[in-house]
VMD Tcl script that builds the backbone (N, CA, C; Angstrom):
set m [mol new atoms 381]
animate dup $m
set s [atomselect $m all]
$s set {name element resname resid chain x y z} {
  {N N MET 1 A -4.614 19.179 -17.851}
  {CA C MET 1 A -5.936 18.812 -17.406}
  {C C MET 1 A -6.194 19.533 -16.080}
  {N N ARG 2 A -7.352 20.133 -15.943}
  {CA C ARG 2 A -7.674 20.838 -14.717}
  {C C ARG 2 A -7.946 19.860 -13.591}
  {N N SER 3 A -7.849 20.361 -12.371}
  {CA C SER 3 A -7.992 19.536 -11.181}
  {C C SER 3 A -9.316 18.775 -11.156}
  {N N GLY 4 A -10.415 19.458 -11.446}
  {CA C GLY 4 A -11.728 18.817 -11.448}
  {C C GLY 4 A -11.832 17.722 -12.492}
  {N N GLN 5 A -11.267 17.976 -13.661}
  {CA C GLN 5 A -11.283 16.976 -14.728}
  {C C GLN 5 A -10.438 15.771 -14.352}
  {N N ALA 6 A -9.276 16.020 -13.755}
  {CA C ALA 6 A -8.401 14.922 -13.345}
  {C C ALA 6 A -9.069 14.078 -12.278}
  {N N GLU 7 A -9.758 14.736 -11.344}
  {CA C GLU 7 A -10.443 13.989 -10.284}
  {C C GLU 7 A -11.574 13.145 -10.854}
  {N N ALA 8 A -12.346 13.691 -11.785}
  {CA C ALA 8 A -13.433 12.946 -12.416}
  {C C ALA 8 A -12.888 11.748 -13.192}
  {N N TYR 9 A -11.780 11.948 -13.905}
  {CA C TYR 9 A -11.150 10.859 -14.645}
  {C C TYR 9 A -10.696 9.766 -13.687}
  {N N SER 10 A -10.069 10.156 -12.578}
  {CA C SER 10 A -9.576 9.197 -11.594}
  {C C SER 10 A -10.716 8.378 -11.012}
  {N N LYS 11 A -11.831 9.031 -10.688}
  {CA C LYS 11 A -12.996 8.325 -10.139}
  {C C LYS 11 A -13.572 7.345 -11.155}
  {N N ALA 12 A -13.674 7.769 -12.393}
  {CA C ALA 12 A -14.204 6.893 -13.443}
  {C C ALA 12 A -13.289 5.701 -13.657}
  {N N GLN 13 A -11.994 5.937 -13.628}
  {CA C GLN 13 A -11.024 4.862 -13.812}
  {C C GLN 13 A -11.138 3.850 -12.674}
  {N N CYS 14 A -11.246 4.318 -11.426}
  {CA C CYS 14 A -11.359 3.434 -10.266}
  {C C CYS 14 A -12.650 2.629 -10.307}
  {N N ALA 15 A -13.723 3.227 -10.801}
  {CA C ALA 15 A -15.006 2.538 -10.851}
  {C C ALA 15 A -14.965 1.334 -11.782}
  {N N SER 16 A -14.069 1.346 -12.767}
  {CA C SER 16 A -14.019 0.251 -13.730}
  {C C SER 16 A -13.033 -0.855 -13.323}
  {N N LEU 17 A -12.347 -0.693 -12.202}
  {CA C LEU 17 A -11.372 -1.692 -11.761}
  {C C LEU 17 A -12.035 -2.797 -10.945}
  {N N THR 18 A -11.482 -3.997 -11.028}
  {CA C THR 18 A -11.925 -5.070 -10.143}
  {C C THR 18 A -11.368 -4.797 -8.748}
  {N N ASP 19 A -11.846 -5.524 -7.751}
  {CA C ASP 19 A -11.339 -5.346 -6.387}
  {C C ASP 19 A -9.832 -5.567 -6.339}
  {N N ARG 20 A -9.352 -6.603 -6.975}
  {CA C ARG 20 A -7.919 -6.928 -6.955}
  {C C ARG 20 A -7.098 -5.849 -7.663}
  {N N GLU 21 A -7.611 -5.362 -8.775}
  {CA C GLU 21 A -6.908 -4.299 -9.496}
  {C C GLU 21 A -6.856 -3.020 -8.664}
  {N N LEU 22 A -7.943 -2.737 -7.960}
  {CA C LEU 22 A -7.975 -1.560 -7.105}
  {C C LEU 22 A -6.993 -1.702 -5.942}
  {N N GLU 23 A -6.959 -2.888 -5.339}
  {CA C GLU 23 A -5.993 -3.136 -4.264}
  {C C GLU 23 A -4.561 -2.976 -4.776}
  {N N ALA 24 A -4.301 -3.484 -5.962}
  {CA C ALA 24 A -2.965 -3.352 -6.552}
  {C C ALA 24 A -2.628 -1.887 -6.804}
  {N N ALA 25 A -3.584 -1.129 -7.311}
  {CA C ALA 25 A -3.349 0.289 -7.587}
  {C C ALA 25 A -3.063 1.058 -6.302}
  {N N VAL 26 A -3.776 0.742 -5.247}
  {CA C VAL 26 A -3.567 1.422 -3.966}
  {C C VAL 26 A -2.199 1.050 -3.390}
  {N N LEU 27 A -1.813 -0.202 -3.504}
  {CA C LEU 27 A -0.483 -0.618 -3.047}
  {C C LEU 27 A 0.618 0.085 -3.840}
  {N N MET 28 A 0.413 0.239 -5.139}
  {CA C MET 28 A 1.403 0.938 -5.955}
  {C C MET 28 A 1.475 2.421 -5.593}
  {N N LYS 29 A 0.333 3.011 -5.255}
  {CA C LYS 29 A 0.344 4.405 -4.809}
  {C C LYS 29 A 1.127 4.526 -3.512}
  {N N ALA 30 A 0.905 3.589 -2.595}
  {CA C ALA 30 A 1.646 3.607 -1.326}
  {C C ALA 30 A 3.140 3.447 -1.572}
  {N N ALA 31 A 3.505 2.545 -2.467}
  {CA C ALA 31 A 4.923 2.353 -2.793}
  {C C ALA 31 A 5.509 3.630 -3.389}
  {N N ALA 32 A 4.744 4.310 -4.233}
  {CA C ALA 32 A 5.225 5.555 -4.837}
  {C C ALA 32 A 5.416 6.642 -3.778}
  {N N LEU 33 A 4.494 6.731 -2.831}
  {CA C LEU 33 A 4.639 7.711 -1.749}
  {C C LEU 33 A 5.874 7.409 -0.895}
  {N N LEU 34 A 6.071 6.132 -0.597}
  {CA C LEU 34 A 7.244 5.729 0.186}
  {C C LEU 34 A 8.532 6.027 -0.579}
  {N N ARG 35 A 8.540 5.713 -1.865}
  {CA C ARG 35 A 9.724 5.960 -2.695}
  {C C ARG 35 A 10.016 7.462 -2.783}
  {N N HIS 36 A 8.962 8.260 -2.905}
  {CA C HIS 36 A 9.141 9.705 -2.973}
  {C C HIS 36 A 9.731 10.227 -1.659}
  {N N ALA 37 A 9.216 9.751 -0.542}
  {CA C ALA 37 A 9.766 10.158 0.754}
  {C C ALA 37 A 11.229 9.740 0.863}
  {N N GLN 38 A 11.548 8.566 0.351}
  {CA C GLN 38 A 12.917 8.058 0.401}
  {C C GLN 38 A 13.856 8.911 -0.462}
  {N N THR 39 A 13.415 9.285 -1.641}
  {CA C THR 39 A 14.283 10.064 -2.536}
  {C C THR 39 A 14.391 11.527 -2.106}
  {N N GLN 40 A 13.449 11.982 -1.295}
  {CA C GLN 40 A 13.462 13.361 -0.818}
  {C C GLN 40 A 13.943 13.462 0.627}
  {N N TRP 41 A 14.706 12.481 1.058}
  {CA C TRP 41 A 15.129 12.374 2.447}
  {C C TRP 41 A 15.859 13.626 2.942}
  {N N ALA 42 A 16.641 14.242 2.097}
  {CA C ALA 42 A 17.428 15.413 2.507}
  {C C ALA 42 A 16.645 16.720 2.396}
  {N N SER 43 A 15.423 16.662 1.894}
  {CA C SER 43 A 14.658 17.896 1.695}
  {C C SER 43 A 14.011 18.370 2.995}
  {N N ALA 44 A 13.597 19.611 2.991}
  {CA C ALA 44 A 12.924 20.200 4.153}
  {C C ALA 44 A 11.552 19.566 4.388}
  {N N GLN 45 A 10.973 18.956 3.362}
  {CA C GLN 45 A 9.658 18.324 3.474}
  {C C GLN 45 A 9.724 16.870 3.920}
  {N N ARG 46 A 10.913 16.380 4.230}
  {CA C ARG 46 A 11.076 14.969 4.562}
  {C C ARG 46 A 10.075 14.477 5.598}
  {N N ASP 47 A 9.955 15.175 6.706}
  {CA C ASP 47 A 9.086 14.697 7.777}
  {C C ASP 47 A 7.632 14.599 7.341}
  {N N SER 48 A 7.145 15.590 6.613}
  {CA C SER 48 A 5.746 15.544 6.172}
  {C C SER 48 A 5.543 14.477 5.092}
  {N N LEU 49 A 6.505 14.336 4.185}
  {CA C LEU 49 A 6.405 13.289 3.155}
  {C C LEU 49 A 6.435 11.900 3.786}
  {N N LEU 50 A 7.322 11.717 4.744}
  {CA C LEU 50 A 7.437 10.429 5.423}
  {C C LEU 50 A 6.172 10.113 6.207}
  {N N ASP 51 A 5.655 11.095 6.915}
  {CA C ASP 51 A 4.436 10.902 7.698}
  {C C ASP 51 A 3.266 10.524 6.790}
  {N N GLU 52 A 3.112 11.258 5.682}
  {CA C GLU 52 A 2.034 10.963 4.742}
  {C C GLU 52 A 2.168 9.546 4.176}
  {N N ALA 53 A 3.359 9.179 3.771}
  {CA C ALA 53 A 3.587 7.863 3.167}
  {C C ALA 53 A 3.339 6.738 4.170}
  {N N LEU 54 A 3.864 6.894 5.369}
  {CA C LEU 54 A 3.701 5.837 6.372}
  {C C LEU 54 A 2.247 5.693 6.815}
  {N N ARG 55 A 1.573 6.802 7.003}
  {CA C ARG 55 A 0.164 6.735 7.422}
  {C C ARG 55 A -0.717 6.132 6.325}
  {N N PHE 56 A -0.458 6.496 5.075}
  {CA C PHE 56 A -1.222 5.923 3.966}
  {C C PHE 56 A -0.990 4.411 3.911}
  {N N ASN 57 A 0.259 4.005 4.016}
  {CA C ASN 57 A 0.597 2.593 3.980}
  {C C ASN 57 A -0.058 1.848 5.148}
  {N N GLN 58 A -0.028 2.455 6.308}
  {CA C GLN 58 A -0.622 1.819 7.487}
  {C C GLN 58 A -2.134 1.646 7.317}
  {N N ARG 59 A -2.804 2.635 6.739}
  {CA C ARG 59 A -4.251 2.513 6.512}
  {C C ARG 59 A -4.562 1.356 5.560}
  {N N ILE 60 A -3.761 1.219 4.513}
  {CA C ILE 60 A -3.980 0.121 3.564}
  {C C ILE 60 A -3.865 -1.227 4.272}
  {N N TRP 61 A -2.798 -1.392 5.016}
  {CA C TRP 61 A -2.568 -2.671 5.672}
  {C C TRP 61 A -3.580 -2.936 6.781}
  {N N THR 62 A -4.076 -1.899 7.425}
  {CA C THR 62 A -5.155 -2.071 8.407}
  {C C THR 62 A -6.414 -2.547 7.701}
  {N N PHE 63 A -6.691 -1.989 6.534}
  {CA C PHE 63 A -7.834 -2.437 5.746}
  {C C PHE 63 A -7.695 -3.923 5.404}
  {N N PHE 64 A -6.506 -4.327 4.972}
  {CA C PHE 64 A -6.278 -5.739 4.663}
  {C C PHE 64 A -6.527 -6.611 5.894}
  {N N GLN 65 A -6.040 -6.181 7.041}
  {CA C GLN 65 A -6.219 -6.956 8.274}
  {C C GLN 65 A -7.698 -7.133 8.596}
  {N N VAL 66 A -8.454 -6.056 8.495}
  {CA C VAL 66 A -9.889 -6.122 8.775}
  {C C VAL 66 A -10.582 -7.025 7.763}
  {N N SER 67 A -10.259 -6.846 6.496}
  {CA C SER 67 A -10.878 -7.639 5.441}
  {C C SER 67 A -10.572 -9.126 5.592}
  {N N LEU 68 A -9.329 -9.439 5.910}
  {CA C LEU 68 A -8.937 -10.842 6.046}
  {C C LEU 68 A -9.507 -11.491 7.297}
  {N N SER 69 A -9.841 -10.694 8.289}
  {CA C SER 69 A -10.417 -11.219 9.532}
  {C C SER 69 A -11.921 -11.428 9.425}
  {N N ASP 70 A -12.516 -10.928 8.372}
  {CA C ASP 70 A -13.958 -11.061 8.171}
  {C C ASP 70 A -14.302 -12.510 7.834}
  {N N PRO 71 A -15.215 -13.109 8.583}
  {CA C PRO 71 A -15.599 -14.508 8.290}
  {C C PRO 71 A -16.173 -14.703 6.890}
  {N N GLU 72 A -16.679 -13.650 6.278}
  {CA C GLU 72 A -17.237 -13.723 4.931}
  {C C GLU 72 A -16.160 -13.728 3.842}
  {N N ASN 73 A -14.919 -13.432 4.207}
  {CA C ASN 73 A -13.831 -13.411 3.235}
  {C C ASN 73 A -13.614 -14.827 2.708}
  {N N ARG 74 A -13.626 -14.969 1.386}
  {CA C ARG 74 A -13.573 -16.295 0.760}
  {C C ARG 74 A -12.166 -16.756 0.381}
  {N N LEU 75 A -11.153 -16.000 0.734}
  {CA C LEU 75 A -9.792 -16.465 0.449}
  {C C LEU 75 A -9.496 -17.724 1.259}
  {N N PRO 76 A -8.660 -18.587 0.733}
  {CA C PRO 76 A -8.260 -19.769 1.510}
  {C C PRO 76 A -7.574 -19.343 2.815}
  {N N ASN 77 A -7.809 -20.105 3.872}
  {CA C ASN 77 A -7.273 -19.775 5.197}
  {C C ASN 77 A -5.753 -19.649 5.194}
  {N N GLU 78 A -5.075 -20.467 4.410}
  {CA C GLU 78 A -3.611 -20.403 4.358}
  {C C GLU 78 A -3.138 -19.048 3.817}
  {N N ILE 79 A -3.797 -18.567 2.779}
  {CA C ILE 79 A -3.424 -17.268 2.216}
  {C C ILE 79 A -3.747 -16.151 3.199}
  {N N LYS 80 A -4.915 -16.233 3.838}
  {CA C LYS 80 A -5.272 -15.235 4.851}
  {C C LYS 80 A -4.196 -15.167 5.932}
  {N N ALA 81 A -3.794 -16.338 6.420}
  {CA C ALA 81 A -2.788 -16.386 7.488}
  {C C ALA 81 A -1.461 -15.789 7.028}
  {N N GLN 82 A -1.063 -16.094 5.803}
  {CA C GLN 82 A 0.205 -15.566 5.287}
  {C C GLN 82 A 0.167 -14.044 5.148}
  {N N VAL 83 A -0.928 -13.514 4.632}
  {CA C VAL 83 A -1.027 -12.058 4.452}
  {C C VAL 83 A -1.149 -11.365 5.813}
  {N N LEU 84 A -1.852 -11.982 6.756}
  {CA C LEU 84 A -1.942 -11.405 8.098}
  {C C LEU 84 A -0.573 -11.391 8.781}
  {N N THR 85 A 0.218 -12.431 8.588}
  {CA C THR 85 A 1.578 -12.449 9.124}
  {C C THR 85 A 2.415 -11.352 8.472}
  {N N LEU 86 A 2.283 -11.212 7.178}
  {CA C LEU 86 A 2.999 -10.155 6.460}
  {C C LEU 86 A 2.553 -8.780 6.954}
  {N N SER 87 A 1.270 -8.616 7.196}
  {CA C SER 87 A 0.772 -7.318 7.654}
  {C C SER 87 A 1.305 -6.976 9.048}
  {N N ALA 88 A 1.483 -7.972 9.896}
  {CA C ALA 88 A 2.077 -7.732 11.219}
  {C C ALA 88 A 3.521 -7.252 11.061}
  {N N TYR 89 A 4.246 -7.840 10.123}
  {CA C TYR 89 A 5.612 -7.402 9.844}
  {C C TYR 89 A 5.612 -5.955 9.335}
  {N N VAL 90 A 4.695 -5.646 8.421}
  {CA C VAL 90 A 4.608 -4.288 7.868}
  {C C VAL 90 A 4.322 -3.296 8.990}
  {N N ASP 91 A 3.401 -3.638 9.881}
  {CA C ASP 91 A 3.108 -2.758 11.023}
  {C C ASP 91 A 4.362 -2.494 11.855}
  {N N ARG 92 A 5.091 -3.557 12.175}
  {CA C ARG 92 A 6.312 -3.390 12.986}
  {C C ARG 92 A 7.321 -2.499 12.269}
  {N N ARG 93 A 7.478 -2.693 10.963}
  {CA C ARG 93 A 8.438 -1.900 10.198}
  {C C ARG 93 A 8.012 -0.430 10.161}
  {N N ILE 94 A 6.730 -0.176 9.980}
  {CA C ILE 94 A 6.241 1.202 9.968}
  {C C ILE 94 A 6.560 1.887 11.293}
  {N N PHE 95 A 6.274 1.205 12.414}
  {CA C PHE 95 A 6.544 1.798 13.724}
  {C C PHE 95 A 8.042 1.983 13.950}
  {N N GLU 96 A 8.831 1.065 13.434}
  {CA C GLU 96 A 10.287 1.198 13.540}
  {C C GLU 96 A 10.773 2.438 12.782}
  {N N VAL 97 A 10.243 2.641 11.577}
  {CA C VAL 97 A 10.644 3.799 10.784}
  {C C VAL 97 A 10.173 5.093 11.458}
  {N N MET 98 A 8.981 5.056 12.048}
  {CA C MET 98 A 8.496 6.241 12.758}
  {C C MET 98 A 9.412 6.588 13.941}
  {N N ALA 99 A 9.840 5.567 14.655}
  {CA C ALA 99 A 10.668 5.791 15.842}
  {C C ALA 99 A 12.115 6.127 15.494}
  {N N PHE 100 A 12.651 5.435 14.499}
  {CA C PHE 100 A 14.055 5.599 14.112}
  {C C PHE 100 A 14.150 5.731 12.591}
  {N N PRO 101 A 13.803 6.921 12.064}
  {CA C PRO 101 A 13.750 7.091 10.607}
  {C C PRO 101 A 15.110 6.928 9.924}
  {N N GLU 102 A 15.110 6.114 8.889}
  {CA C GLU 102 A 16.263 5.952 8.004}
  {C C GLU 102 A 15.710 5.624 6.618}
  {N N PRO 103 A 16.260 6.224 5.582}
  {CA C PRO 103 A 15.689 6.006 4.237}
  {C C PRO 103 A 15.762 4.551 3.776}
  {N N ASP 104 A 16.806 3.834 4.151}
  {CA C ASP 104 A 16.946 2.440 3.697}
  {C C ASP 104 A 15.863 1.530 4.273}
  {N N LYS 105 A 15.297 1.893 5.396}
  {CA C LYS 105 A 14.246 1.079 6.012}
  {C C LYS 105 A 12.959 1.074 5.191}
  {N N LEU 106 A 12.822 2.040 4.308}
  {CA C LEU 106 A 11.625 2.104 3.465}
  {C C LEU 106 A 11.673 1.098 2.319}
  {N N SER 107 A 12.867 0.661 1.956}
  {CA C SER 107 A 13.016 -0.229 0.793}
  {C C SER 107 A 12.211 -1.506 0.927}
  {N N VAL 108 A 12.193 -2.099 2.105}
  {CA C VAL 108 A 11.460 -3.347 2.278}
  {C C VAL 108 A 9.949 -3.106 2.164}
  {N N LEU 109 A 9.457 -1.990 2.668}
  {CA C LEU 109 A 8.034 -1.684 2.526}
  {C C LEU 109 A 7.667 -1.464 1.065}
  {N N ILE 110 A 8.527 -0.770 0.349}
  {CA C ILE 110 A 8.307 -0.542 -1.083}
  {C C ILE 110 A 8.274 -1.880 -1.817}
  {N N ALA 111 A 9.226 -2.749 -1.511}
  {CA C ALA 111 A 9.298 -4.059 -2.175}
  {C C ALA 111 A 8.069 -4.915 -1.859}
  {N N ILE 112 A 7.633 -4.926 -0.619}
  {CA C ILE 112 A 6.446 -5.711 -0.242}
  {C C ILE 112 A 5.233 -5.213 -1.014}
  {N N ASN 113 A 5.041 -3.900 -1.022}
  {CA C ASN 113 A 3.873 -3.345 -1.716}
  {C C ASN 113 A 3.906 -3.632 -3.209}
  {N N THR 114 A 5.056 -3.432 -3.842}
  {CA C THR 114 A 5.118 -3.642 -5.292}
  {C C THR 114 A 4.984 -5.126 -5.653}
  {N N ASN 115 A 5.572 -5.996 -4.853}
  {CA C ASN 115 A 5.461 -7.431 -5.144}
  {C C ASN 115 A 4.040 -7.938 -4.930}
  {N N LEU 116 A 3.390 -7.486 -3.867}
  {CA C LEU 116 A 2.005 -7.897 -3.644}
  {C C LEU 116 A 1.105 -7.327 -4.736}
  {N N ALA 117 A 1.340 -6.094 -5.133}
  {CA C ALA 117 A 0.558 -5.495 -6.223}
  {C C ALA 117 A 0.728 -6.292 -7.514}
  {N N ALA 118 A 1.953 -6.702 -7.797}
  {CA C ALA 118 A 2.200 -7.502 -9.005}
  {C C ALA 118 A 1.431 -8.817 -8.934}
  {N N GLY 119 A 1.424 -9.437 -7.770}
  {CA C GLY 119 A 0.671 -10.678 -7.600}
  {C C GLY 119 A -0.821 -10.469 -7.764}
  {N N LEU 120 A -1.332 -9.378 -7.222}
  {CA C LEU 120 A -2.746 -9.069 -7.359}
  {C C LEU 120 A -3.110 -8.799 -8.816}
  {N N LYS 121 A -2.236 -8.104 -9.520}
  {CA C LYS 121 A -2.497 -7.845 -10.935}
  {C C LYS 121 A -2.521 -9.150 -11.714}
  {N N GLY 122 A -1.631 -10.073 -11.350}
  {CA C GLY 122 A -1.608 -11.378 -12.001}
  {C C GLY 122 A -2.864 -12.161 -11.729}
  {N N SER 123 A -3.352 -12.104 -10.471}
  {CA C SER 123 A -4.569 -12.834 -10.139}
  {C C SER 123 A -5.781 -12.170 -10.756}
  {N N ALA 124 A -5.749 -10.846 -10.888}
  {CA C ALA 124 A -6.858 -10.149 -11.530}
  {C C ALA 124 A -6.954 -10.523 -12.995}
  {N N ALA 125 A -5.796 -10.701 -13.632}
  {CA C ALA 125 A -5.782 -11.068 -15.046}
  {C C ALA 125 A -6.297 -12.486 -15.257}
  {N N SER 126 A -6.099 -13.335 -14.248}
  {CA C SER 126 A -6.511 -14.728 -14.417}
  {C C SER 126 A -7.936 -14.983 -13.968}
  {N N VAL 127 A -8.581 -13.987 -13.351}
  {CA C VAL 127 A -9.970 -14.166 -12.882}
  {C C VAL 127 A -10.945 -13.986 -14.008}
}
mol reanalyze $m
mol bondsrecalc $m
mol representation Tube
mol addrep $m
């Protein structure tokens, strides 16, 4: 499939997703980027792969923080508080990996993203 066709397909696919499904897909993409950086740790591209993965992950979690802080957000306050606490942990871990890179430190970020994505997919199916 050519690049233009793949991009058009991707846009059409995203347009048909619910908000929760889209959030899950973005979290899974972040987990895949982190996993790729982790498996390519010994490669010459490690630094650029790691930077791309961490920055993408950080943008996602910043979006969650902003969204959860919005007074119009209808999630229960307890869930908002739990995800905001988790996002603070993710931020600290990202900065730790940036300062002291080690491949094993990415595992927890990958697990958080994949587990939250699985939960979002479950909630999307039940909505």
